C-alpha positions as protocol buffer text, in pm:
chain_id: "A"
residue {
  index: 1
  type: MET
  ca { x: 2760 y: 3148 z: 2274 }
}
residue {
  index: 2
  type: ALA
  ca { x: 2523 y: 2835 z: 2208 }
}
residue {
  index: 3
  type: ALA
  ca { x: 2134 y: 2836 z: 2205 }
}
residue {
  index: 4
  type: THR
  ca { x: 1922 y: 2541 z: 2242 }
}
residue {
  index: 5
  type: ALA
  ca { x: 1750 y: 2439 z: 1898 }
}
residue {
  index: 6
  type: PRO
  ca { x: 1380 y: 2350 z: 1853 }
}
residue {
  index: 7
  type: SER
  ca { x: 1259 y: 2037 z: 1901 }
}
residue {
  index: 8
  type: SER
  ca { x: 1248 y: 2012 z: 1495 }
}
residue {
  index: 9
  type: VAL
  ca { x: 1661 y: 2037 z: 1479 }
}
residue {
  index: 10
  type: THR
  ca { x: 1800 y: 1687 z: 1564 }
}
residue {
  index: 11
  type: CYS
  ca { x: 2127 y: 1535 z: 1536 }
}
residue {
  index: 12
  type: PRO
  ca { x: 2124 y: 1284 z: 1271 }
}
residue {
  index: 13
  type: ARG
  ca { x: 2424 y: 1037 z: 1431 }
}
residue {
  index: 14
  type: CYS
  ca { x: 2244 y: 1041 z: 1802 }
}
residue {
  index: 15
  type: GLY
  ca { x: 1888 y: 1194 z: 1778 }
}
residue {
  index: 16
  type: SER
  ca { x: 2003 y: 1470 z: 2061 }
}
residue {
  index: 17
  type: LEU
  ca { x: 1877 y: 1835 z: 1998 }
}
residue {
  index: 18
  type: GLY
  ca { x: 2099 y: 2058 z: 1800 }
}
residue {
  index: 19
  type: VAL
  ca { x: 2266 y: 2353 z: 1938 }
}
residue {
  index: 20
  type: TRP
  ca { x: 2299 y: 2676 z: 1767 }
}
residue {
  index: 21
  type: HIS
  ca { x: 2643 y: 2782 z: 1735 }
}
residue {
  index: 22
  type: ALA
  ca { x: 2656 y: 3167 z: 1614 }
}
residue {
  index: 23
  type: SER
  ca { x: 3041 y: 3217 z: 1546 }
}
residue {
  index: 24
  type: ALA
  ca { x: 3012 y: 2917 z: 1311 }
}
residue {
  index: 25
  type: ASN
  ca { x: 2658 y: 3028 z: 1169 }
}
residue {
  index: 26
  type: GLN
  ca { x: 2538 y: 2650 z: 1215 }
}
residue {
  index: 27
  type: TRP
  ca { x: 2363 y: 2395 z: 1427 }
}
residue {
  index: 28
  type: GLY
  ca { x: 2600 y: 2164 z: 1593 }
}
residue {
  index: 29
  type: CYS
  ca { x: 2533 y: 1856 z: 1814 }
}
residue {
  index: 30
  type: ASP
  ca { x: 2710 y: 1872 z: 2172 }
}
residue {
  index: 31
  type: HIS
  ca { x: 2716 y: 1484 z: 2228 }
}
residue {
  index: 32
  type: CYS
  ca { x: 2862 y: 1402 z: 1906 }
}
residue {
  index: 33
  type: ARG
  ca { x: 3083 y: 1753 z: 1878 }
}
residue {
  index: 34
  type: GLN
  ca { x: 2965 y: 1750 z: 1521 }
}
residue {
  index: 35
  type: LEU
  ca { x: 2797 y: 2037 z: 1306 }
}
residue {
  index: 36
  type: ILE
  ca { x: 2469 y: 1973 z: 1191 }
}
residue {
  index: 37
  type: GLY
  ca { x: 2378 y: 2252 z: 924 }
}
residue {
  index: 38
  type: GLY
  ca { x: 2334 y: 2603 z: 857 }
}
residue {
  index: 39
  type: PRO
  ca { x: 2089 y: 2827 z: 969 }
}
residue {
  index: 40
  type: PRO
  ca { x: 1718 y: 2656 z: 979 }
}
residue {
  index: 41
  type: GLN
  ca { x: 1499 y: 2723 z: 686 }
}
residue {
  index: 42
  type: LEU
  ca { x: 1146 y: 2939 z: 732 }
}
residue {
  index: 43
  type: PRO
  ca { x: 867 y: 2753 z: 656 }
}
residue {
  index: 44
  type: ALA
  ca { x: 672 y: 2840 z: 330 }
}
residue {
  index: 45
  type: PRO
  ca { x: 377 y: 3050 z: 385 }
}
residue {
  index: 46
  type: TYR
  ca { x: 66 y: 2927 z: 416 }
}
residue {
  index: 47
  type: VAL
  ca { x: -175 y: 2966 z: 92 }
}
residue {
  index: 48
  type: PRO
  ca { x: -537 y: 2937 z: 149 }
}
residue {
  index: 49
  type: PRO
  ca { x: -685 y: 2640 z: -99 }
}
residue {
  index: 50
  type: ALA
  ca { x: -845 y: 2797 z: -408 }
}
residue {
  index: 51
  type: MET
  ca { x: -1238 y: 2875 z: -357 }
}
residue {
  index: 52
  type: PRO
  ca { x: -1466 y: 2649 z: -629 }
}
residue {
  index: 53
  type: PRO
  ca { x: -1588 y: 2877 z: -906 }
}
residue {
  index: 54
  type: GLY
  ca { x: -1957 y: 2977 z: -975 }
}
residue {
  index: 55
  type: PRO
  ca { x: -2239 y: 2752 z: -869 }
}
residue {
  index: 56
  type: PHE
  ca { x: -2021 y: 2542 z: -647 }
}
residue {
  index: 57
  type: ALA
  ca { x: -1925 y: 2826 z: -443 }
}
residue {
  index: 58
  type: THR
  ca { x: -2274 y: 2859 z: -240 }
}
residue {
  index: 59
  type: GLN
  ca { x: -2290 y: 2499 z: -190 }
}
residue {
  index: 60
  type: PRO
  ca { x: -2188 y: 2377 z: 151 }
}
residue {
  index: 61
  type: VAL
  ca { x: -1843 y: 2193 z: 188 }
}
residue {
  index: 62
  type: PRO
  ca { x: -1931 y: 1824 z: 118 }
}
residue {
  index: 63
  type: GLN
  ca { x: -1812 y: 1536 z: 347 }
}
residue {
  index: 64
  type: CYS
  ca { x: -1662 y: 1208 z: 185 }
}
residue {
  index: 65
  type: PRO
  ca { x: -1887 y: 929 z: 172 }
}
residue {
  index: 66
  type: ARG
  ca { x: -1622 y: 685 z: 284 }
}
residue {
  index: 67
  type: CYS
  ca { x: -1437 y: 845 z: 589 }
}
residue {
  index: 68
  type: TRP
  ca { x: -1662 y: 1112 z: 661 }
}
residue {
  index: 69
  type: GLY
  ca { x: -1371 y: 1380 z: 651 }
}
residue {
  index: 70
  type: GLY
  ca { x: -1475 y: 1738 z: 518 }
}
residue {
  index: 71
  type: GLY
  ca { x: -1378 y: 1757 z: 134 }
}
residue {
  index: 72
  type: THR
  ca { x: -1133 y: 1980 z: -29 }
}
residue {
  index: 73
  type: TRP
  ca { x: -1187 y: 2194 z: -375 }
}
residue {
  index: 74
  type: GLN
  ca { x: -937 y: 2076 z: -611 }
}
residue {
  index: 75
  type: PRO
  ca { x: -876 y: 2352 z: -856 }
}
residue {
  index: 76
  type: ALA
  ca { x: -654 y: 2144 z: -1104 }
}
residue {
  index: 77
  type: VAL
  ca { x: -916 y: 1931 z: -1181 }
}
residue {
  index: 78
  type: ALA
  ca { x: -1236 y: 2155 z: -1109 }
}
residue {
  index: 79
  type: LYS
  ca { x: -1367 y: 1889 z: -832 }
}
residue {
  index: 80
  type: TRP
  ca { x: -1441 y: 1809 z: -483 }
}
residue {
  index: 81
  type: GLY
  ca { x: -1178 y: 1545 z: -322 }
}
residue {
  index: 82
  type: CYS
  ca { x: -1120 y: 1384 z: 1 }
}
residue {
  index: 83
  type: ASP
  ca { x: -745 y: 1423 z: 134 }
}
residue {
  index: 84
  type: ARG
  ca { x: -774 y: 1149 z: 345 }
}
residue {
  index: 85
  type: CYS
  ca { x: -890 y: 896 z: 92 }
}
residue {
  index: 86
  type: LYS
  ca { x: -720 y: 1014 z: -200 }
}
residue {
  index: 87
  type: SER
  ca { x: -1047 y: 1049 z: -400 }
}
residue {
  index: 88
  type: TYR
  ca { x: -1284 y: 1265 z: -569 }
}
residue {
  index: 89
  type: ILE
  ca { x: -1645 y: 1312 z: -433 }
}
residue {
  index: 90
  type: ASP
  ca { x: -1923 y: 1245 z: -674 }
}
residue {
  index: 91
  type: PRO
  ca { x: -2173 y: 1557 z: -696 }
}
residue {
  index: 92
  type: SER
  ca { x: -2442 y: 1292 z: -673 }
}
residue {
  index: 93
  type: THR
  ca { x: -2294 y: 1141 z: -386 }
}
residue {
  index: 94
  type: ILE
  ca { x: -2272 y: 1456 z: -220 }
}
residue {
  index: 95
  type: ALA
  ca { x: -2665 y: 1546 z: -216 }
}
residue {
  index: 96
  type: HIS
  ca { x: -2743 y: 1204 z: -109 }
}
residue {
  index: 97
  type: VAL
  ca { x: -2520 y: 1201 z: 184 }
}
residue {
  index: 98
  type: THR
  ca { x: -2600 y: 1547 z: 322 }
}
residue {
  index: 99
  type: ALA
  ca { x: -2977 y: 1441 z: 281 }
}
residue {
  index: 100
  type: HIS
  ca { x: -2931 y: 1126 z: 476 }
}
residue {
  index: 101
  type: ASN
  ca { x: -2712 y: 1318 z: 760 }
}
residue {
  index: 102
  type: THR
  ca { x: -2987 y: 1552 z: 846 }
}
residue {
  index: 103
  type: GLY
  ca { x: -3169 y: 1441 z: 1145 }
}
residue {
  index: 104
  type: ASP
  ca { x: -3093 y: 1084 z: 1135 }
}
residue {
  index: 105
  type: ALA
  ca { x: -3287 y: 896 z: 1390 }
}
residue {
  index: 106
  type: GLY
  ca { x: -3151 y: 548 z: 1273 }
}
residue {
  index: 107
  type: LEU
  ca { x: -2798 y: 665 z: 1399 }
}
residue {
  index: 108
  type: LYS
  ca { x: -2940 y: 753 z: 1720 }
}
residue {
  index: 109
  type: ILE
  ca { x: -3127 y: 447 z: 1766 }
}
residue {
  index: 110
  type: ALA
  ca { x: -2842 y: 212 z: 1656 }
}
residue {
  index: 111
  type: LYS
  ca { x: -2603 y: 391 z: 1911 }
}
residue {
  index: 112
  type: PHE
  ca { x: -2852 y: 389 z: 2199 }
}
residue {
  index: 113
  type: MET
  ca { x: -2855 y: 2 z: 2146 }
}
residue {
  index: 114
  type: LEU
  ca { x: -2497 y: -53 z: 2097 }
}
residue {
  index: 115
  type: TRP
  ca { x: -2484 y: 123 z: 2476 }
}
residue {
  index: 116
  type: VAL
  ca { x: -2709 y: -79 z: 2613 }
}
residue {
  index: 117
  type: ILE
  ca { x: -2563 y: -394 z: 2467 }
}
residue {
  index: 118
  type: LEU
  ca { x: -2215 y: -300 z: 2625 }
}
residue {
  index: 119
  type: ILE
  ca { x: -2390 y: -252 z: 2982 }
}
residue {
  index: 120
  type: ILE
  ca { x: -2538 y: -575 z: 2988 }
}
residue {
  index: 121
  type: ALA
  ca { x: -2227 y: -749 z: 2839 }
}
residue {
  index: 122
  type: LEU
  ca { x: -2053 y: -555 z: 3159 }
}
residue {
  index: 123
  type: ILE
  ca { x: -2289 y: -690 z: 3378 }
}
residue {
  index: 124
  type: ALA
  ca { x: -2251 y: -1013 z: 3272 }
}
residue {
  index: 125
  type: ILE
  ca { x: -1870 y: -1015 z: 3335 }
}
residue {
  index: 126
  type: LYS
  ca { x: -1899 y: -873 z: 3656 }
}
residue {
  index: 127
  type: VAL
  ca { x: -2182 y: -1145 z: 3759 }
}
residue {
  index: 128
  type: ALA
  ca { x: -1921 y: -1438 z: 3596 }
}
residue {
  index: 129
  type: ILE
  ca { x: -1611 y: -1310 z: 3789 }
}
residue {
  index: 130
  type: ARG
  ca { x: -1806 y: -1321 z: 4106 }
}
residue {
  index: 131
  type: ARG
  ca { x: -1931 y: -1664 z: 4085 }
}
residue {
  index: 132
  type: GLY
  ca { x: -1619 y: -1771 z: 3939 }
}
């Protein structure tokens, strides 16, 4: 009896989905007529990241000043870091970035101006096409 494989088990030769062959206790490819391998391994259990100790535990999770992604506590070096940028987040930058982001009216004005410019550009393109 054969069962269709989950999308993660594919044939290394042709790329088609694998099929579980219970008699052989292995995944196989019905297209290539080859056995792929043994039973699938269970994924490692999720281990939540360690929380920062003492004075850092009460602080909110900082944002990266480069990509604005959420910071992650790195217990091996006892620092906040960014998983996207692969860099550490400086505590003095954290305070500056957090204070800068709360109720930033300049950012809202800049977004509004960009929308106005976009609408004007679209109208100009439409007029140019009609005249053209």
